[in-house]
N, C-alpha and C positions, 0 to 999 in steps of 0.2 A: 592527966592524959593516960588512956589505957595503952597497954602494949600493942594491941592490934591496930588501933587507929594510928598510933605513931608509926608502926611498920608500913601501913598503907600510904601514909603521907610521905615517908622517906622514899618509898618505892616510886610513888607517883611523881615526885618532884626531882628525883635523882637519876632516873633512867635517861639515857641519851639515845638518839636514833641509831648510832653505830653499835649500840649494845643489843639491838633487836636482831634476833636470828633471821636468816633469809626466809624461813618458813613462816615466821610471824609477820614479816612485811608482806609476804604474799597473801596471807590470810586477811590482813587489814585491807589490802586492795580488793580482794574478792568480795568481802562483806560490806565494804563501802559502796562498791558498784551495785551489789545486790540490793542494799538498803535504799540507795537513790532510786533504783528501778521500781521497787514496790511502793516507795513514797510517791513517785509520779503516778503510778497506777491508782493509788488511793484517791487521787483527785477526782476520779469518776465514781467513787463509791457512794451509795445512798447515804445521805446525811452529812457528807463532807461540806457541801455548800452551807448547811446550817451552822456548822462549826466555824467556817470562814466568816460567815456573817456576824456571829457572836464575837469572834476575835477582833473584827474591825471596830466593834464598839469599845474595846479596851485599848485600842492603839490607833494613833494617827499614822502619818507616813513615817517610815523608818528605813534602816539600812538592810534589813533581812528579808529574803525572798521566800515565797511559798511555792513549793515544787508543783509542776504540772498545771500551773494556773495562769501565770503571765500577768497577774494583776499588780497593783501597787504594793511595794514592799512595806513591811510592818516593823514595829519594834521587835527586838530580838526575842523577848519572852513570848510574844504573841505568835511570831513565825515558828518558833520552836514548838509551841503548843499545836498549831495546825499541822505542821509536818510530821510530828510524832503520831498524831491521830491518823494521818494518811498512811503512815508506814504500817501501823498495826491493824487498821480497821478491816482489812481483808484477810487477816491471819496468814499473810504470805511472807512475813519477815523471819529472819534467821533466829535460831534459838540455841542456847547452851543447854543440852539435855540434862546432864547431871544436876545443874543448878535450877532447872525449870525457870530460866530467865531469858527473856528476849532482850539482850543487852543493847543492840545497835539502835533499836527504835527510840529509846530515851537518849542514848549517848550521842549518836550522830546528829540527830535533830537539834540537840542543845549545842553541840560543838560547832556545827555549821552556822547556826544563827549567831553565836557569839563571835565566831571568826569574822563574819561580815560586819560586826559592830566595832571591831578593834581599829584603833587609829593606825596602827602599823599592820602591814599585811602579815597574815599567818601562812607560813610556808607549808608545803605538803609534808615535809619531814616533821614539823611541829604537830601538825594534825595527826599524823600516824602515831606518834608517841602518845598523844593525849587519848586517842582511841584505845591503844593497847593497854594503858594503865587504867583507863576507865572501865574497860571490860574485865580486867583483872579484879577490880574491886566489886563490881556488880555481880559477876559470876562467882567470885570468891565467896561473897556473903551467902549466895545460894548453895554452893558446894558445902559450906560449913554447916548448913542446916541438916540435922539428922532425923527430923520428924516430918510427917506429911505436910504438904502445902496447906497453909492456914490462911494467909493473906495473899493478895495478888503480887507475887514476888517480882515480876517484871517492873512494877512501879516502885515497890518498897525498897528493893535493892538497887533498882535502876537509878533512883535519884542520887544515891551516894556515888555510884560510878560516874555519872555525868558531872556531879559537883567536883570530884577529884580531877576529872579531865579538864574542866574549865579552869580550875585553879592552876593546873599545869600550863594551859594556854596563856593565861594572864600573867604568869610569872610570879604567883603569890609566894610569900614566905611560908615557912612551916606554921607559924603562928596564925596567919590569916587563913590558911587552908584548914586548920583545926576549927577556927570559928565558922568557916563556911560549912563544914561537915556538921557542926552543931546546929546551924540554921537549917540545914537540910533535914535533920531529925524533926524539927518543928513542923516541916511540911510533909513528912513521910506519911503516906496513906495509900490505900487500895485494898478493897475486899473482893471476895469471890462471888458476891451476890449477883453482879452483872453477868458473870460467866454462867451462873446457875440459871438465870432467866433469859440468857441469850440476848442481852441488850447492848446497844452501841456505846453505852457508858463504860464498857470494858476498855476500849482504846482511849477513852477520855482520861482514864487513870494514868496511862503512860504519858499522854499529852500533859497532864498536870505535873508529872514528875519531871519532864523536860523543862517546862516553864519554871518549876520550883528550883531546879538546879541553878538556872541563871539568876533567879531572884535571890537565892541563898548567897551566891557569890557577890552579887551587887551589894547586899547588906553587909557582908563581911568586909568587903573593900571599903565600904562607907564607915567602918569602925564598930559595927554592932557585934557584941560578943554572943557566942552560942555555947551551949553545954559541951563540956569536953569529954564526957562519957557517952558520946553519941552511939557507940557500938556496944560496949560492955557495962555501961552504968546500970544501976538497979531499975531504971526506967528507960534504958537505951534500946537500941534496935532489937537485939536478940532477946531481951527480957520481955518485950512487948509483942514482937511479930513472929517469933519462932518458939516452939515448945521445947526443943532440944537442939543443941549445936555443939560443934567442936571446931574452934577457930585455929587451934595450934597448927595442924597440918597445912592449912591454907596460908597462914603467915610464913611458915617455913618454906613454902613453895614459891614465894614472891621472887621474881627475877630468874627462876628456874623453870617453872611451869607457866606458860603463857596461855591464858584462857581463850584468847581470840582464835588460837589454833585448834581449839576443841569445839568451836561453834559449828552448828549444822545448818545447811541449806534447808529450806522448805521447797521441795519440788512442786507441791500442789498448794493452791490457795485455801487452806483449811488448817485447823489446829494440828499441832505436831502429833498429838495423840491419835489422829486419824490417818497419818501418813503411811504407817506400816500396814494398816488395813487396806488402804488403796492399792499398795503394791501387791498385797495378797489377792485382792480381787482381780488384778491384772493377771496373776498366775492362774487363777481359776478360769479366766477367759481363755488363756492359752491351752487349758486342758478341756475346752469344749463346754464349759458351764455358761448358760445363757439365761436371760430372764424368762424365756419360754419353758426351759426344762428343769428349772430349779424349784424345789419345794420349800427349802429353808436353808439359811446360811447362819452359822454361829462363829463369831470372832472371839477368840479367847486371848486375854493378855493381862498384864499386871494391873493392880487396882487403879492406878492413875488413868489408864485407858478408859475403863468403864466410868470412872468419875468424871472425866473431862469430856468424853464424846459419846457416852452411852445413852444419852437422852433420846426420847421418842420424837418422831415428827409430829407436828400439830397442823390442824386444818389451815390456819392463817399464819404459817411459819414465815418469819422474817429472814433476811439474809444472814443476820447475826446469829440467829438460832441454827439455821441450816449449816453454816460453816463449822459448827461444833456438834453436829449430829451425824454419827456414822451411818445411821440408817439411810440418810439422804446421800451423803458423799460416796458411800459404798455402792449404792444403787447407780449413781452417776458413773462410777468407775467401771462397773460391770457392763453397763449399757454402751458406753462410748470408748472405754479403754483408758480414760484419763479424767481429770477434774480440772476445769478451766474457770477463769474469772467470770465468764459469761454465764456459767451455770448457776450463779447466785442472783440473777436478774429474772424478772418475768419475761416470757412465759415459762422459762425452764423450771422455776421453783414450784409451779403448779402442775407440771406435766404429769398426767395420770399414770403413765408407764413407770416413771421413777417412783412415784408415791406407792404404787402397788408392789413393786419390787422391794422397796425400803421396808414395807410392813413385814416382809419375810426375813429380815435381818435382825439379829440380836447380838449384843455385846456381853460377854461373861468375864467376871473377875477370876483370875487364876489363884488368888490368895497369896501372892508373893509378899514377903515381909519388907521388901525394899521400896520405900515411899516414892522415890523419884524414877523408878525403872519404867522404860518404854518398851522393852523387849525382855524375853522372847514373846512372840505372838504367833498364833496359829489360826487357821480358818478351816472350817469343815462345811461342805455343801452337800446336802442330801437332795438327790435328784428325784424327779417324779417316777422314774423307772426303777427306783430302789437303790441305785448306785450311790456311793459316797466318795466325794473328791476332796482331797486335803492338800494344804500347803502351809509352810511355816517360814519364819524369818528370825534371825538372831541379831540383826542390826537394821536400823532404819536407813533407807535410801536418802542420800544427802548428808549423812553423818560422816565423820572422819573414817569410820570403819567401812563405809560404802558410799564414797563421795560422788557428787555429780561430776561429770567430765567438764573440761573447760568449755567445750562447745555447747553443752547443755546449759551451763551457767550463763553464757552469752545469749543463747536463744531465749532463756527466761527473761533476761534483762531487756532485750529488744522488744519482746512481746509486751512487757510491762509498760515501756515507754510509749509504744504505739497505742496501747489500750488507754493509758492516762490522757494522752492528747487527742484521742478519738480518731486518729488517722496515722498513717505511716510517717515516722520521723527518723528515718535512717541516718540522716546527716547528724542530728543531735545525738543519737545513740552512738554513732561512731566517734563524735567529739568527746563524749563522756568516757567512753571506753579508753580512748587514747590518753585522756587527761589522768584518769585513775591509774592506768598502766604505768605512767611515768610520774606517779605521785611524789616520789622522792626528789624529782627535779622541778616540781611545780612551785613557782615563786609565790603565787597567791591562791591559796586553796579555796577562797570564796568563789573562784571561777566555777567550781562545781555546782554551787547553789544557783548561780546566775544561769548556767546552761539548763539546769533541771527545771528552772522556773519558766523561762521564755520558750523553750523548745526550738530556739534558733541559735545559730552559731555567729 
């Protein structure tokens, strides 16, 4: 057993709810509610029904619910797969910026499905601890990486965080948890090719990680051994998936630095790398820049920005491509002042005005040596009358350095619920808000999935 995996296991199994600082409990609640909301909204996304249809082929009736759907419950692994896809498929889920990991998409979908399957009810306190330690591992693996993103880290790191969280929920021993993490390595996968091509198979990789975490724990509980060098072995996680890393500071921070408190909201339904540019386009609007008077707009930021959202629009652009295309989302932000879920459906995707404006936007790499940096970013608009208008940011809106207000957080959640169910569902939004707000008092955390599925109280 490596020192790092041993430390993560001891931390994951040893933490008690009373040891969680108030700020950590608050962050767990915030991002549990946010993730439930975007997962419900994902029920309306293109191709979600295709994913649900395929999942039904793998599963008969089961105890775990699919959010925003109201259909028959499924086996836990199938429900986790569908819910994880729904959480990430619209690029609206929270992210740990330094790790470049979307931790809750994999972790919450897997934990909620597993909680519904357990014979004994899983309390809100137990769920909160499992979330916190799962995010510590998933984000911790990302923070330890010191080289640029190579594989799709939300899936490759996410499967380990979800596996540790489930191990905690099930009350595994240290030995069984070690085997489960070894089995998780066997399922670890996720490349950047789908991101490059703008394909919906990107969230499928997160879905697969959520399902794999449950499967890994099932296998370990059934007595299947896994490799013990899952993290630091010669063919373990870091040797295969990252070019350079430093685990020592992350291991030393366990129990002191809680990664869930470092997680950022996504205020807009697009890649995190586009969020700063959207805020900058809003500032240009405030200074009088319009589609009619602008000649050219240049967004400059760290290499990760150009790499992730610097792609060009295409004539037959899909929603998956558009969400990761700053030409499109930047044009939307300048035209309307924001970017909404509806902007990734027709006829919005083909709107001539947005296409024409987007063609005048470009993204430039500032040459920063920091591989995971999202800021600083700046924008320069050259107007038709020769004037130049500029704006800059040093922190992304929704991050701990520039957080969303509580009211904005709840507004996003309610809008997601209404969007996912296709109509106003204020009663169920209120019930979920109340349940998450008193998570530490909740006797049965599976209540959250049942509410998120049916849309009824």
